[in-house]
N, C-alpha and C positions, 0 to 999 in steps of 0.2 A: 322594379314595376314602372311602366309608363302610363301617364294619364294626361287627359286634356284639360287645360286650365279652364276653357270655356265650360266644359262639363262640370267641373268643380264649382265654378261660380253659379250654376243653377242650383246647387245644394246650399252654398253659403255665400252671401253677398259681399265679398271682399272687394276693396277698392285699391289696395296696395299694388305696387308694380310687381312684375314677374320676379325681378331680381330680389326685391325685399321679401317676397314670398319664399323663394329658394333659400334665402339667408335664414328666415324664420324657422323653416322646417329643419334645416341643417342644425341650427342651434338647439332645436327641441329634440334632437336625436334621430331624426328621419333625414339621413344624408342625401343630398341631391347630387346625382352624378353629372348631370348636364341638362341642357335644354335644346330644343330643336323646333324651328318653324314648321307648321303643317304643310305649307306649299311655298314654292320659290316665288320670286318677285315676277309679276306680269302686270300689264295694263291694257285697258280697253277691251276687256273680255267680260261679256254680259250674258245674261239669260235670254234665249231667243227661242221662238216656236217655228218649226218647219211646217209651212202651210201647204206646199205642193212638192211632189217628187216625180220627176220625169226621167226616163232612160237617157243617157248621153247619146247624141246622134252618131258619134264617131268612136265610142269605147264601150264595150259591153259590160265592164266592170265598174263603171262610173255612173253616178246619177247626177242630175241637175236639180237642185233644190231651191225653192224660193223660201227665204228666211225672214221672219218678222222680228226685229229686235226692239220693238217699241217705239222707235224713232223713224222707221221706214222699213221698206222690203229690199233684200239684197239677193242677188243670184249667187249660188255657191255651188261649185263642183265638188262632189264628195264621193269617196270609194268605200265608205263604211257599210257594212251589210245590214246595220239595223236602223238606217234612216227610214222614216215613215211620216206621213202627214200627221200633225197634232203632237208630235214628240217635241218636248222641250229639252234643249241642250245647251252646251257652252259654246258661244259664238265669239270669235276674235274678229273684231271689225278691222277695216283697212286702217293701218297705222298702229295696230296692237304690236306689243313686244312679249313674247313668250318667256318662260323661265330659262330656257337654253340660250336666249339672246336672239331668237329668230324674229325678224320683222315681218309683219303680215302687210302685203300690198295687193293691188289688183294684178292678176296673172291669168294668162290664156292657157287653158288646158284642152288640147285636142280641138281647138277651134271655138271653144266656149270661155268667155271671161268670167272668172270667178272673183267676187267682191267680198272676200274674207274667208274665213275657215271654220268649219265645225270641229271641235276638239274632242280628243280622248283624254282619259285620266292620265295616261302616260305623258302626253304633250303638255299637260298642266303641271307636271312634276309630282303627280299623285300615284300611289300604287293602284294597279287595276289592270283591265283588259285593254290592250292596244289594238284589238281587232275591230272594235266598235266605238262610236262616239258616246260621250257621257250622256246617260239618260237621267233627267232631272225630274222632280216631282211636278205634277201638273198644276199644283197650287202657286208655284212660284210665278211672280209677275215678270212680264217681258221687260227688258231693258235694265233690270236690276244688276248691279255690279256683282260679279261672281263670287268675289271675296266676301261680300256681305251676305249673299244668298246661301253660301255654303259654310259660312263661319270659318273661312280660311285664314283670318287674322287671329289664329290660335297658336298656342305654344304647347308642345309636348314636354312634359317635365318628367325626367327619369330619376327615380329614387331608389337608393339602395338600402333596404331595410335589414335590420338585424334579426336573427331568428326568433327573438322573443316578442317581435311586434307584428305577429300575423294579423292582428286586428286592423292594421292599416293597409291591408292588401286589397283595398276596394275604394271606390269613390265615396261610399258610405263612411268608411273608417277614416279616410283622409279629411273628408268634410267635417267629421266629428272632431278631429284633431285641430284643423284650422279654425274651426268655430271657437274652441276653447282658447286657442292662442290669441285670437283677435276679439274675444268677448262678443261673438255674434251668433245669432240663432241659426240652427240648421234646418233647412226645408227638405224633408225627405219626400219623395213622391208617394202619393196616397195609394195604398194597396188594400183592395177590398176583396172579400172572398168571392170566387167565381162560382156561380150557381151551377150545379150539376144538371146537365140536360139529358143524361142517360144513366141507367142503373148499372152499366158495365163496370166490372171491377176485375182485377188481377190479383190474386192472392199473394200475400207477403208473410214470410216467416223468418225469424232471426234465430239461428242455432247458437252462433257465437256472439252473446250480447256484450261481452267485454270488448270485442273488436268493433262492434256496431250496435251501440245502445238504441239508436233511433233510425227507422227507415220508412220514408213516405213514398207512396207510388200513386200514380193517377193515369188512367186511360183517357185518351183523346181520339175519338174516332172521326174519320172522314176528313182528314187534313190533306192539303194540297202543298207538299213540300217544294214543288217547283215554282211556286210564287216567289217573286224576288223580294228579298229583305229590304226594307226602306233605306234610302240613302243615308239618313241620320244614323241609323243603327250600324250600318256598314262602315261609315266614317268614324264613329266612336270605336268600333272594334279595331279598325286599321290604325287609328292614333294610339291605341293602347298596345299595339304590337301583334294583334291577331288577325288572321286572314279570313274574311268572310267566306263561308262555305255553302250552306243552305239555311232555310228558315229555321229548322229544328236545332241545328248545331249553333247558329248564330244567336238564337234566343238563350240557349243555356250558357253560351259564353258571355253574353251580355249580362245576364243575372250574376255570373261569376265576377265580373268587373264592377258591377254596380253595388251589389250587396256583400260580395265576398263569400258566396255559397256555391261550391262546385255542384253541378247537376249533370245528368246524363239522359239522353233520349234513346229509347230502344224501338225497333221496329216490332210492334206487338205481334204481327203475323209471323214473325220468326221465333216467338217464344211459345212455350207450352208448359202447362201444369202448375204455374205459379213461381213466384220468386222465393228462393231460399238463400239466406246469407249464412254461409258456412265456410269452414276451412277446407282447403284442398285435400285430395287423397293421393296417396302414393300411386304413381303411374298415369295420373291425369295430365293432360296438356290441353292448350288452347291457342288459338291464333288471335293476336291482338290487332287493333285497328290499323297499326303501322305496318302490318304484314308479318310481324315476327312470330314464329312459332315457339312457344315456351312450355317447359315442364314445370309443374307445380307440385307441391307436397303439403303436409299437414301444417306447415308454418305460414302458409299464404291464405289470406282471407279472400273469398270469392263470392260473386254474385252469380248464382246458378238458377236454371230451371230444370225441368225433368229430364232434359237431354244432356245437361252437363254445364260447364262454365260459359257464362255469357259476358263476364266482365271481371277485371282484377279490381277488387273494391278500393275505391278512392284513388286509383292510379290510372287505369286506362280501360276503356271498353273493349269488347271482343268483335272481331270481324263478322261473325255469324249473325249477330242481332243489330248491326249498325243500320241507321236510317239512310235512305237514298231518295232520289227524285220519284221513285215509284212507290215509296211508302204511303199508305193510306191511313193507317192506325198506329198511334204512338203511345208508348208507355213511359211516362216521365218519372225519373228517379231523383229523390232529393233525401240525403242521409247525413247522419253524423258519424263518421269513423274515427277510431282512436288514433291520435297522432303517432304513438308508438308503433302501432300495427302498420299504419300506411308508410311511415318512414322506413321501416324494415324492408318492407316490399319494394319500395322505390329504390332503395340502395342495392338490395339484391339483384334486381333485374336492370338496374342502370336506366330507369325511367324517370325523367324529371319533368312530368307534365304539369300543367297550370294546376290541375286539381290536386295532384299529389303535393305539390309545393305548398299549397294552402292547408291541406289536411295535416301535413306533418308539423305545421306551425300552430295548429289549432284553430278551428272554425267555431264561431258562435254557436253553442249547442242549443239555443233557443230560437234560432233563425229559420229552421227548415220550413215550418208552415207558411210563413210569409213569402219565402223564396218560391215555394211551390205555387202560391196564388200569383205571384208576379210573373213567373214563367208561363203559366197557363194563360193569363190575360194577353200577354204579348204573342204567344203562338197562335192563339185563336184569332186575334186581330189580323195577323199576318197571313196565316195559312188556312184560316177557317177551321171547322171541326166542332164536334160536340163533346165537351168534357164530361167525364163521369166523376163520381165522388172520390175524395181522397181517402186511401187506405194507409193506416198507420200502424206500425209495430214498434213498441217502445219497451225498454227495460229501465225504469226510473232509477233503480238502485245502481245501475252501471253508468249513468250519465254523470258528468263532472259535477262537483258541488261548489258553490260560491265560497271563496276564502274570506274569513273574517280576520282582519288584521288591525292591530292597534298601533297608533303613533302617539308618542309622548313628546310633548313640546319641548322638554328638556333635551331629549335625544335629537330632535330636529335641529335645535339651536346648536348643539355640540357639533353635529356633523356638517352643517352649513357653515358654521364659523361666525355667524351673527344672527340676529333675531329677525324673522320675517313676521309682519304684523298678523295677528290671529285672524282678523277678518279676511285677509288675502289667502291664508291657508285654508279656511273654510270654504271660500269661493272656489278655489281650485279643486279641492276635493269633491265639492258638489258638482262642479262642471265636468268632472271626469266621471260622473255617475257612480261615485263610490259610497253614496248615501251615508255621510258621516253623522255620527252622533257623539256628544261631547260630555264628559264628566270632569269635575275639578276646575280649578282656576290657577292663573298665574303659571309658574313653572311646573305645577302639579297636573296641568291640563293634559287630558288623554282623549284623542279622537279614536273612535272604533268604526271601521269601515267594512263594507261588504263588496267585494270585487264583482263588477258586472260580468255577464256571461261571455262577453267578447274579450275579456282580459284575463288570459291564463297566467300572465307574468307577474301578477302582483300577489305575492305569497308571504312576505315578511315586512318588517318595519323599514328596512332599508329601501325596499321598493317604493314605499310611500314617500320617503325622503326624496328619492330621485324624481318621483312624479311632481312633487310640489316644487322642487328646485328647477326642473327644466322647464315648467310652465311659468313659473315666476321669472325665469331668465338667469342663466349663469352669468351674463354680463351685468346683471343688476346687483350682483354680489361683489362687495369691495374686496380688493387684494390687500393682504398684509403679510409681513414676514412671520412665519411660525416660530414661536418660542418654545422649545422643547428641551428637556435634559438630554444630554448626549454623553453618558458615562461611558469611559473606555472599558470595554469588556475584555476577558481573557478568552482567547480561542481555545476550544476544547482540543484535548490531545488527539482524540479520534479524527477530528477535521484536519489537523496538521498532518497526521499520518497518512490520511487518505490523499491529501495533496501531495505528500512525498512519495506515496505509492504510484501516482499518475506520472509524477516528474521522473521517477526511476524508469517506468516503462517507456516514456518518450526518449530518455537517454539511451535505452536499449535499442532504440529504432522503431518503436511502435507508434502508430497514429491512433488517436481515440476515436471510436465509433459510437454512435448513439442510435440504437435501432429500436424498432416498435416492441411494445410489451404484448401487443396481440399478434399472433403467428398462425401459420397454417397448420391445421391439426395433423396433416400427413407428415410434415416436417417434424412436428413435436414428437409424434410417435416414433419417427426414425432415429432422432438424436437422443431421445430420452424415453425409451420404451417402457421403463418401470414407472415413470411419471404418470399421474392422473390429472391432466390439465383441466382447468376451470373454463367452462364454456362461456362465451360472451353472449348476453341475452340478445343484444341488437347488433351484430357485427357489421362493420363497415362493408366487408366483403367476405367471401368464403376463405380467402387467403389470410384473413385476420379474425378467425372465429374462436380461438381459444387464447388464454393467457399463457405466457411462456413459463416453463418449468426450468429451462436452462438458457444461458446466454448463447449457446452455440448455434441455435437456429438463426438468430439475427447476424451473428459473425459469419456464418456460412453464406448467408444471402449477400452480405457485404463483399465477402470474397469474390463471389460469382460476378457481381456488378463490376468490381475492379478488373477481373480477368476479362470480362466482355469489352472492356475499354483498353485492352492490350497492355495492361500492368503485367510485369514479369516477376517483380518482387513485392510481396505484400506482407506486412506485419500489422495487425490491428488488435486493439484491446478495448474492453468495455467493462465498466462497473455499474451495476444496477441491480434492481430487485427482480426476483423470480417468485412465482406463486405456486404453492402446493397445498393440496387438501390435507387437513389433519382432523380426523374425525368429523365434527360439524363445523369446524373453524377453517380459516384460511391463513396459512403460514406465509410470511413474506421473508424470504432469504436474501441477504446482500451478497452477491457473488462477484468475483473478478475473473474475467475470461479473456483468452487471447487466441489468435490464429496466425499461423506462420506458413509461408509457402514461398518457394523460389530459392535464388542464390543466398548463400550465407552472407556475402559481402556485396556491396554495390560494385559495378564493373570498374576495374582499374588495372594498371600494369603491374602492380606490386603483389598481387595475390591471385590465387586460382579462383575460379567461379564454382566452388563447391556448393552443393545444395544443403539446406538445413536438414538436420536429422534429429534423432531422438535426444541426443546430448545437448543440442542447442536449447531445445525447450526445457529440458531438465535444468540446465544451468540458469536459465531466466527464472524458473520457479524458485531455485535456491536463493537467488539474489532478492526476490520479493520477500521471502520469509526472514532473510537476514536483516531486513529493516527493523524488526522488533527484537532482533538478537536471538531468534529461534533457530534451533537446529531441527532438521526434519529426518524422518525415516521414510522408507519406501516399502511397499509390498506389491506383489503381482496383481495386476488388475484382471478382473473377469468381466469387463465391461463389453457388451457386444458392439458398442459404437466405436471402440478403439481396436487397433491392431494387437492380437494376442501376444505377439513377440516384441512389440514396441510401445508398451504402455505401462503405467504404474499408478498406484494410489498413493498420495501423499499422506504420511502420518505425522501428527504432532502429539507428543506424549502418548504415543500408541493408538491415538484415535484418528479415523479418516478425516482429512481436511481438504481434499480435492482430488482431481485426477488429471492426467496429462498423457500425451502420446500421439501417435499418428491415427488418423481416422481409419477405420477398417476399409479394406479395398472395396468391399461390397457396398458400403455407404458411400464411398467415393463415386462408384459407378452410378448408384441410383440418383445421386445429386448432381451427376454429370460434371464432377470435378476431376481435375488431373491428378495423377499419382503423386503421393508425397505431401499431403496436407496434415500439419501438425497443430494440435490444440492444447489448451489447458483451461481448467475451470476450477477456481479455488474459493473457499469460503472466506470472504474478506475479513470477518471478525477474527479468524484464525490467523490470517497473514498480518493483521495489524495489532495482534496481541503483543504486549510488551513484556520482556523478561529482564529482570535486573541483571546487568553484565557483572561478572566477577573479574576483578583485576588482580594480577599477581606479578611479582618481579620476574625478570628473565633469569633462568637458571644459569649459573656459571660452571656448573658440573658438565663433564664430557658426556656426549650421548653415544649410544651403541645401536647399530642396526642389525636386525636378523631377517633374513628372507625365508619364507616358507612356501612350498608347493603343496597344495592341499587337494586331494581327490574327493569329490563329492557328487551326489546325484545331480543329474543335469537340470532338474526342476527346482533345486534349492537356490533361491535368489542370493546374490552377493551381499545384500543388506543384512540378511539374517547372520551371515558370518561376521560381518563387521560389528553388529550389535552385541554378539556374545563376546567377541575379543575385547571391545571397549568396556563392557561391563565387567569383565574378569580382570583386566589389567589396571583400570582406574587411572590415577593421576600419573603413574610412571610411563604411560604410553603417551609420548610426546607427538607421534605422528603415525597415521595408519594410511597405507596406499595399496590399491589393487594395481598390479602393473602388467598382468598377463592372464589370459584364458586360453586353454588349450583342449581340444578334443580330437582324437584321431588315434594313430598307431600307438599301441602300448596302453591305451585307456579304453576301458569297457564302453560299449556303444551307448549305454544309458548313464554314463558318467561324464565328468569334465574335470580338468585340472585348473585350479585357480591359484595364481601366485600372488602373495601379499608381502608387503614390506612393513616391518615393525620397528619404530625408532624408540628406544628406551632412554629416559632421562630423569634423574631424580632432582628435586628442587634444592637440596642441601648437601648431598654427598654423592660420591661415585659408586655406581652399582657394580657388584662383582659378577664374574662369569657364572659363578655358582647360583647367585640370586636370579640372574636372568634365565639360566637353564631351568630353574624351578618353576619360574613364572610361565615359561613356554610349555613345560610338561603339564602343568595344571590347566593351562588354556587348551591344549590339545585334547586332554581328557574330556573337558567340558564340551568341546566342539564334537568329539566322537559320540559322547552320550546323547547329545541333543540333536545333532544333524547327520550322524553317521560319517563324519569326516576322518580321513586317515592321510598320514604323510605319504607323498609320492616317493 
């Protein structure tokens, strides 16, 4: 927020320097970003009056003016279209130096000597119209130094406010703050009720009281919007970063800057049937003041009349009812809109208007009546007109309520680190309009406060501690070295394993990714169709509208970003929480996910550039589970997200613990990904589960290998064969190997031949051929009865 130091001084009589004021505000939590002079350096520029205007004898577009600067009359040749007798303007005498370094002297223009120069705002280094000279108020005295007359020895201070300090987004709020910091009174302008001169009203109805608990409206008939806004108001707007437009808009913007209350002016003749504050309807649309056409729905709060939307509540007005120079009758709006409602609409449509900025941070909910009277008086004084009575619609139960917060002296002293005198604490609380009451004495003293209507951020005891401390001054608190016990704790096993998990993935060539927990609902449905994602109440955007149920959505987005930057080999992993509905509760699951794409190895002369495949991701998954000494099994995946022939479900003790494989080609197409993207997603608790390792001596007995070719149905997974064989043979099976799969000539079309190698070894004696044959026969019988396996 930018504000004029001179304007501030009209509210609070500070005498400190600009630098000290900036330091004071920054130390109090209102950080000053910078300062800037209102106008550049110039000299010998005064207020002067044009007494006569004659056409130039040799140039049709020039005029010859007689200018009275209080010390005499000078002849000035001027080409501005707005020169006229009686007009007071800025006059650069002979010898003047302008902000751009131009020196003014006598000069002959088409045969007429010009003794000085009448100036525009641009030539003075001010924003404004370069097509005409500066028009000054008639009350200004001739010969007055222009810097004094216009208050150009002013400084614009730019403050960067934190979101919780919406109360300081006005001269009123800043003056209140500066007054407290300097123990000075604040002199607010007197605001009296404006007497109604007509009985004309325009009805107001609130349908969504939660979004708009209070709405005030007033009709002003017979205004002349074409009348110019006074120089002082235009300058204050300009110095605050706003562009003067017309009387109605300038007045509402001025009240916004002065009091912190956003307002809006409608062209009454473009409205019909009365104002209704309601939510939008499916299929409704409107054109905003900036020319944008937007579609609205039930989540958007609107200001409407009988013809439809006329404004987006608290955000921006509509083009249909905007005021212009031809407007004769005005309807003034002054309302309190919910911060949550306004913030959601502002984010959704990417509109960061001055009104939305303030409403989203909280506007004083008791300010609307005073702001309406202030705006009415200013507009009538400038543009004329006959005001009608104020119409108010209010839902008291939906208005915010004041927070009652207690502050214990013992808690204050503990958090501050030293004792602040009781009288200082009470003075600070009272100056902040917190209406403190006190019970107890000594360390048992407790102050109970009531937050004023402009302070939404004071809700708990720590907030009061902060208020006392920042007004008392952080630099007034002495520094000391803290003395605290620092016992050496033992790291939890889960934390160590989590770190080892990440280290292992990095060793395997993965880079860690940290992605958003809020994701696009369309991507969520595509990558976890069985999930029921939790909707975010106030999403930052439509692409972050639900909470993730899977890590794959963020990893896929990260892969796309890398590929768009010409990456050819990508390996990413992430560990984090996912959120799923469970009855009336919200389950938070910690998962470990990864994504692979591209060549298996980095480019080099010693190996081929083969691309990653199913067995690469399977091997990485097995390495992760090996951290805790876990063996895993697999079963066929029926996941629509994964390729049906290149995917599997990971089993730990027979229970699913994750999934991995290649993304389904249709999913790759929808996500605009290249072919061959592999992923895994595992339950981190299952990965990090520890199993006591069993150690034994290495057998000195000879081993015997037997190879078997088994014919089995094509749909039987190899893992089922391995599970039965290991279960049947137990400890005498030293090694199990799959070394061939065949389908073709000699094998039925719905079958396949699987070759396995079995290595037998006993721990204490040599196995006989008879024993081995018996074990093989028993195993084959078991395989046949359970899986329909036969020897080839």
